[in-house]
C-alpha positions in Angstrom: -27.0 -33.1 -32.1 -23.2 -33.2 -30.9 -20.6 -33.3 -33.5 -17.1 -34.1 -33.2 -14.4 -31.9 -35.1 -10.6 -30.7 -34.8 -9.4 -27.7 -34.2 -6.1 -26.0 -34.6 -4.9 -23.5 -32.0 -1.6 -21.9 -31.1 -1.0 -21.1 -27.3 1.9 -20.0 -25.6 2.6 -21.4 -22.3 5.2 -20.2 -20.0 8.1 -22.4 -19.1 9.0 -23.1 -15.4 12.2 -20.8 -15.5 9.8 -18.0 -16.7 7.3 -18.6 -14.1 10.0 -18.7 -11.5 11.4 -15.5 -13.2 8.1 -13.6 -13.2 7.3 -14.7 -9.3 11.1 -13.0 -8.3 10.3 -9.9 -10.5 7.3 -8.9 -8.1 9.1 -9.8 -5.1 10.1 -6.6 -2.9 13.5 -6.3 -2.1 12.6 -6.6 1.8 11.6 -10.3 0.9 14.0 -11.2 -1.6 16.2 -12.4 1.0 13.9 -14.7 2.8 12.9 -16.4 -0.9 16.7 -16.9 -1.3 17.1 -18.4 2.1 14.1 -20.6 1.0 15.9 -21.6 -1.9 19.5 -22.4 -0.3 17.4 -24.5 2.2 15.7 -26.8 -0.1 18.6 -27.0 -2.9 22.2 -28.3 -1.6 23.3 -27.8 -5.5 22.8 -23.5 -4.7 25.4 -21.9 -2.4 26.3 -18.6 -1.5 29.5 -16.7 -3.0 30.8 -15.6 -6.0 31.1 -17.7 -9.2 34.1 -19.6 -9.8 35.8 -19.9 -13.4 36.8 -23.5 -12.6 33.1 -24.3 -12.1 32.0 -22.9 -15.3 34.5 -24.7 -16.9 33.7 -27.9 -15.2 30.2 -28.2 -16.2 30.8 -27.4 -20.2 29.7 -30.9 -21.0 26.4 -30.5 -19.9 23.7 -29.2 -21.9 23.2 -25.1 -21.6 19.9 -24.1 -19.5 17.9 -21.6 -21.9 17.3 -18.4 -20.3 13.9 -17.2 -20.0 12.6 -14.7 -22.8 12.7 -10.7 -21.8 9.2 -10.3 -23.3 6.9 -13.0 -22.3 3.4 -12.9 -23.1 2.1 -13.9 -19.6 -1.6 -14.3 -20.2 -1.9 -17.8 -19.3 0.1 -17.6 -16.5 -1.9 -14.7 -15.1 -5.2 -16.5 -15.2 -3.2 -19.3 -12.8 -1.5 -16.8 -10.7 -4.5 -14.1 -9.8 -2.2 -11.1 -10.5 -3.5 -7.9 -10.5 -1.3 -5.2 -12.2 -1.3 -1.5 -12.1 -3.9 0.5 -14.0 -3.0 3.5 -15.6 -4.8 5.5 -18.4 -4.4 3.8 -21.5 -3.1 0.7 -20.7 -5.7 -1.8 -20.6 -7.5 -3.8 -18.2 -5.0 -3.6 -15.5 -6.2 -3.5 -12.1 -4.3 -1.6 -9.3 -3.3 -3.6 -6.6 -1.7 -2.0 -3.3 1.4 -4.1 -2.3 2.8 -2.2 1.1 4.9 -3.7 3.7 3.5 -7.0 5.2 1.1 -6.4 8.2 3.0 -6.5 11.6 1.5 -9.0 14.3 -0.2 -6.8 17.3 -2.8 -7.4 19.8 -6.2 -6.6 18.3 -8.4 -3.6 19.3 -11.0 -6.6 20.3 -8.4 -8.5 22.4 -7.6 -5.0 24.1 -10.7 -4.3 25.2 -11.9 -7.8 26.4 -8.7 -7.5 28.6 -10.1 -4.3 30.1 -13.3 -5.7 30.6 -11.9 -8.3 32.8 -10.9 -5.7 35.3 -14.4 -4.5 35.8 -15.4 -7.3 38.1 -18.7 -8.2 36.3 -20.7 -11.3 36.9 -20.8 -13.7 34.6 -24.3 -12.3 33.1 -22.6 -8.9 32.6 -19.2 -10.1 31.0 -21.3 -11.8 28.7 -23.2 -8.7 27.6 -20.2 -6.7 27.5 -18.4 -9.3 25.4 -21.1 -8.9 23.0 -21.1 -5.2 23.1 -17.2 -5.3 22.4 -18.1 -7.7 19.6 -20.2 -5.1 18.0 -17.5 -2.5 17.6 -16.4 -1.9 14.2 -12.7 -1.2 12.9 -13.1 2.6 13.5 -14.1 2.2 16.9 -18.0 3.0 16.6 -20.7 1.0 17.5 -23.6 1.5 14.8 -25.8 -1.6 15.8 -28.7 -0.6 17.3 -29.0 -1.6 21.1 -32.2 -3.2 20.3 -30.2 -5.2 17.9 -27.7 -6.4 20.1 -30.5 -7.4 22.7 -32.0 -9.6 20.0 -28.5 -11.1 19.3 -28.1 -11.9 23.1 -31.4 -13.4 23.2 -30.6 -15.6 19.9 -26.9 -16.6 20.4 -26.2 -16.3 24.6 -30.1 -17.3 25.8 -29.7 -13.8 27.9 -32.9 -11.5 28.3 -32.0 -8.0 28.8 -32.9 -4.3 28.1 -31.8 -1.2 26.5 -31.2 0.4 30.2 -29.2 -2.7 31.5 -26.8 -2.5 27.8 -26.5 1.5 28.4 -25.1 0.7 31.8 -22.4 -1.9 30.7 -21.7 0.4 27.6 -21.1 3.6 29.5 -18.4 1.4 31.5 -17.0 0.1 27.9 -16.9 3.5 27.0 -14.5 4.2 29.8 -11.8 2.1 28.5 -8.5 3.2 26.4 -8.4 4.4 23.3 -10.5 7.3 24.7 -13.7 7.6 22.6 -14.0 4.1 22.1 -18.0 2.2 21.6 -19.5 5.6 20.8 -22.7 5.8 18.4 -21.9 8.6 16.5 -19.0 11.2 16.1 -20.7 13.7 18.5 -20.8 11.1 21.4 -16.9 10.2 20.6 -15.8 13.4 20.9 -17.7 14.4 24.0 -16.4 10.9 25.4 -12.8 12.2 24.9 -13.6 15.8 26.5 -14.5 14.4 29.4 -11.3 13.3 30.3 -9.8 16.4 29.8 -9.5 19.5 32.8 -13.0 20.4 33.1 -11.8 23.7 34.6 -10.2 24.9 31.2 -12.3 27.5 29.2 -11.5 26.1 25.9 -12.7 22.3 27.4 -16.2 24.0 28.5 -16.8 25.9 25.8 -15.8 22.8 23.2 -18.4 20.8 25.3 -21.2 23.4 24.8 -20.4 23.6 21.2 -20.6 19.7 20.8 -23.8 19.8 23.2 -25.7 22.3 21.5 -24.4 23.4 18.5 -22.8 20.6 16.6 -25.0 20.8 13.7 -23.5 24.5 13.2 -19.9 23.0 14.0 -20.0 20.4 11.5 -21.2 23.2 8.6 -18.6 25.5 10.0 -21.1 28.3 10.7 -18.8 30.1 13.4 -20.9 33.0 13.7 -24.2 31.4 14.7 -22.0 29.3 17.1 -20.8 32.5 18.8 -24.1 34.1 18.7 -25.6 30.8 20.3 -23.2 30.8 23.1 -22.8 34.2 23.5 -19.2 34.0 23.4 -17.2 37.4 23.8 -14.7 36.8 20.8 -13.9 35.0 18.1 -10.7 34.3 19.6 -12.6 32.1 22.1 -14.3 30.3 19.6 -11.1 29.2 17.7 -9.1 28.1 20.9 -12.4 25.7 21.5 -12.4 24.5 17.7 -8.9 23.9 18.1 -9.2 21.5 21.5 -12.1 19.6 19.5 -9.9 19.2 16.2 -7.0 17.8 18.3 -9.5 14.7 19.2 -9.2 11.6 17.4 -12.8 10.8 15.4 -11.5 7.4 15.0 -10.0 6.0 18.1 -10.3 2.4 16.7 -7.8 3.2 14.2 -5.3 3.9 17.1 -3.1 0.5 17.6 -2.2 0.3 21.4 -0.4 -3.2 20.5 3.7 -3.4 20.6 4.1 -3.5 16.6 7.5 -4.1 15.3 8.7 -0.5 13.2 8.8 -1.8 9.8 10.7 0.6 7.0 10.6 0.8 3.5 13.3 -0.6 1.7 14.1 0.9 -1.3 15.1 -1.0 -4.3 17.2 1.6 -6.2 19.1 4.8 -5.4 19.5 7.7 -7.3 22.5 10.0 -7.0 23.5 13.2 -8.3 26.9 13.4 -9.7 27.5 17.0 -10.6 24.2 17.1 -12.2 24.6 13.5 -13.9 22.2 11.2 -12.5 23.2 7.7 -11.7 20.7 4.8 -10.7 22.0 2.0 -8.8 20.6 -1.2 -7.6 20.2 -1.8 -3.8 23.0 -4.4 -3.1 20.3 -6.6 -1.3 19.0 -7.3 -4.9 22.3 -8.7 -6.2 23.3 -11.6 -3.8 26.2 -13.7 -5.0 25.0 -17.2 -5.8 26.9 -20.1 -7.2 26.3 -23.7 -8.3 27.9 -26.2 -5.6 31.5 -27.1 -6.9 30.5 -30.6 -5.2 27.8 -31.6 -7.1 29.4 -30.2 -10.4 32.2 -32.5 -9.7 29.5 -35.8 -9.3 28.1 -34.9 -12.4 32.0 -35.1 -14.0 32.5 -38.5 -12.1 29.4 -39.8 -13.5 30.2 -39.0 -17.1 33.7 -41.5 -16.5 31.6 -44.4 -14.8 29.6 -47.2 -15.7 26.3 -45.8 -17.0 24.5 -48.9 -16.7 24.4 -48.9 -12.9 20.9 -48.2 -11.8 21.5 -46.9 -8.7 24.1 -44.4 -9.6 21.4 -43.1 -12.6 18.9 -42.5 -10.2 21.6 -40.4 -7.9 22.6 -38.4 -11.3 19.0 -37.9 -12.0 18.6 -36.3 -8.5 22.1 -34.5 -8.8 21.2 -33.1 -12.4 17.5 -32.1 -11.5 19.4 -30.0 -8.5 22.0 -28.5 -10.7 19.1 -27.3 -13.2 16.9 -25.7 -10.6 20.1 -24.0 -9.1 21.2 -22.7 -12.6 17.9 -21.7 -13.1 17.3 -19.6 -10.0 20.7 -18.0 -10.7 19.6 -16.9 -14.2 16.3 -15.9 -12.8 18.0 -13.5 -9.9 20.3 -12.0 -12.8 17.2 -11.5 -15.1 15.6 -9.8 -12.1 18.5 -7.4 -11.6 18.6 -6.5 -15.0 15.0 -6.0 -16.0 14.8 -3.8 -12.3 17.9 -1.6 -13.7 16.2 -1.4 -17.3 12.7 -0.1 -16.2 14.3 2.3 -13.2 16.7 3.5 -16.3 14.1 4.0 -18.4 11.9 6.2 -15.8 15.0 8.0 -14.8 15.4 9.0 -18.5 11.6 9.5 -18.6 11.1 11.8 -15.7 14.9 13.4 -15.7 14.0 16.7 -14.7 12.0 15.7 -11.6 14.6 13.5 -10.3 17.2 16.6 -10.9 15.0 19.2 -9.1 12.6 17.1 -7.0 9.7 19.5 -8.4 6.8 18.0 -8.9 5.8 20.4 -11.7 8.3 18.8 -13.8 6.6 15.4 -13.9 5.8 14.3 -17.0 2.7 12.1 -18.1 3.9 8.6 -18.2 2.2 5.5 -18.5 2.9 1.6 -18.3 3.2 1.4 -22.0 5.7 4.0 -22.6 8.2 2.5 -20.4 7.5 -1.1 -21.9 8.0 0.5 -25.3 11.5 1.8 -24.2 12.6 -1.2 -22.7 10.8 -3.7 -25.3 8.8 -5.7 -22.7 5.5 -6.7 -21.9 3.3 -4.2 -20.2 2.5 -6.7 -17.5 6.4 -6.9 -16.8 6.4 -3.2 -16.0 3.5 -3.3 -14.3 5.2 -5.9 -11.5 8.2 -3.9 -11.2 6.1 -0.4 -11.1 3.4 -1.9 -8.1 6.0 -3.3 -5.5 9.0 -1.3 -6.1 10.4 2.0 -4.6 13.4 4.2 -5.2 15.4 6.5 -3.0 16.3 10.0 -4.1 17.7 13.1 -2.4 14.1 14.4 -2.3 12.8 11.2 -0.1 11.7 7.6 -1.1 9.1 7.3 -3.6 7.2 4.1 -4.9 7.7 3.7 -8.7 4.1 4.3 -9.3 4.5 7.4 -8.1 5.7 8.6 -11.3 3.0 7.0 -13.6 -0.2 9.6 -14.4 -2.2 10.6 -17.2 -1.8 13.8 -19.3 -3.7 16.8 -19.1 -3.9 19.2 -22.3 -2.7 23.0 -22.1 -4.1 25.8 -24.1 -0.9 25.4 -25.7 -1.6 22.0 -26.9 1.2 20.4 -24.6 0.4 17.3 -22.6 1.5 17.7 -18.9 1.1 15.2 -16.1 -2.1 15.2 -14.1 0.1 15.0 -10.9 1.6 18.4 -12.0 -2.0 19.6 -11.8 -2.9 18.3 -8.5 0.4 20.2 -7.4 -0.7 23.3 -8.5 -4.5 22.6 -7.1 -3.1 21.9 -3.8 -0.9 25.3 -3.9 -4.1 27.1 -4.8 -5.9 25.7 -1.8 -2.8 26.6 0.6 -2.9 29.8 -0.3 -6.6 30.6 -0.2 -7.9 33.0 2.3 -9.7 30.5 4.9 -12.3 32.8 5.7 -13.5 32.8 1.9 -12.2 29.3 0.7 -12.1 28.8 -3.2 -15.1 26.5 -4.4 -14.4 24.0 -7.1 -15.7 26.4 -10.0 -13.1 29.1 -8.8 -10.1 26.4 -8.7 -11.6 25.7 -12.1 -11.0 29.3 -13.4 -7.6 29.6 -11.9 -6.4 26.5 -13.5 -7.6 28.0 -16.9 -5.9 31.3 -16.0 -2.6 29.3 -15.6 -3.5 27.5 -19.1 -5.1 24.3 -17.7 -8.0 22.8 -19.6 -9.5 21.2 -17.0 -13.4 20.6 -16.3 -14.9 21.2 -12.8 -15.7 17.9 -12.5 -12.2 16.8 -12.9 -11.3 19.6 -10.4 -13.5 17.6 -7.8 -12.0 14.5 -8.6 -8.4 15.7 -7.9 -9.3 17.4 -5.0 -10.4 14.5 -3.3 -7.7 12.4 -4.5 -5.9 14.6 -2.4 -8.2 14.3 0.4 -9.1 18.0 0.6 -12.7 18.8 1.9 -15.2 20.8 -0.3 -14.9 24.9 0.3 -17.4 24.6 3.2 -15.7 22.5 5.2 -12.0 24.4 4.7 -13.7 27.6 6.2 -11.8 28.7 9.4 -12.1 31.7 11.5 
């Protein structure tokens, strides 16, 4: 049974100005210029240049445009904007979103391989098989699909009956393409294909081939003494040189881009300078463009106030002019608020991580989450997330993304909270200084950290080691 009823609810909706501010806030410096150019093109009431005092006086009769509020509840907007924030421990349900530089245009690996296929002089049937094989190559450069399955694909999609022998023949030709190691079916074959292009008379290359052909399993497990015995090598030095030759090969040939790509650089949004121990944060000048409302459009509004307001065409013209003027003011206000929000956020981060910016020592980083900065600048966590997720700062120690400075806390024996990044730094140091003949296990790393006063579980050690991209002890073993 259906019933009709009245319910009362209170919802906060974002104004167009607030939405404009939010969109501008998350734009990196490198994209801001393009956004401003777009606005200049569509709005003739907006001009480049410093604001003039007379301009401000001439528009006093118009209603002031309300500036967006500093602290905005953006839940309604987020549902429409598909925004993902920067997740940190204790910050709620935000999900990290990588906002790296735009991907540059380049010739794809598939295009490069198809181009090389054209030089083999194959007949139409063979070329179709070659294209099917190239289409089966994954992004890392490997063919993992079984040849029998590719034969079935050819039968269904191209109406071509083939066999493994024919595919093997054409595949071997493709495996001679650049980049070396392409179209291999496993790591062993990939490395072998690359070695085949090296000097066969070299002793190191010969031993390296023997290792891959006869001792690949021992090689992956770093059982070096077994390899020496199995290949009857004269010394560990011979093995070491051969392994060096292998480790210089590329295990993922598909990741090498041979297309013409325009080099792109990260544009820092902030600069921090050290003036005799006094740290000063400044905004990249590209974040602070000089914009103003067009004088001619303001004068048009003035003339309207003195004219016959009953003229219908004049009313339509003035309505258009006022809309453009309001839009220009809103955009200028949003740009200014963006500048202020960026500076407030970066200043709070600088204050929080002052010792790091002073010395560049990772161990000086304090535990810091989005909520800490949001509380300092009295803004919503989502606003801080937008800034932290897409901006970077230039220091005398290098350029860092802002999200680098956010990390969870780890308790020490003294009860003090330290940054997990500090723990990772110490963990990395332990591993760099270990005896590579007897690498430290996660258990030993845990004990070493506890001796330093860090209360940390072995599983957390393993997690941090994996986040640092460091393999387990067995795979770190060296001669």
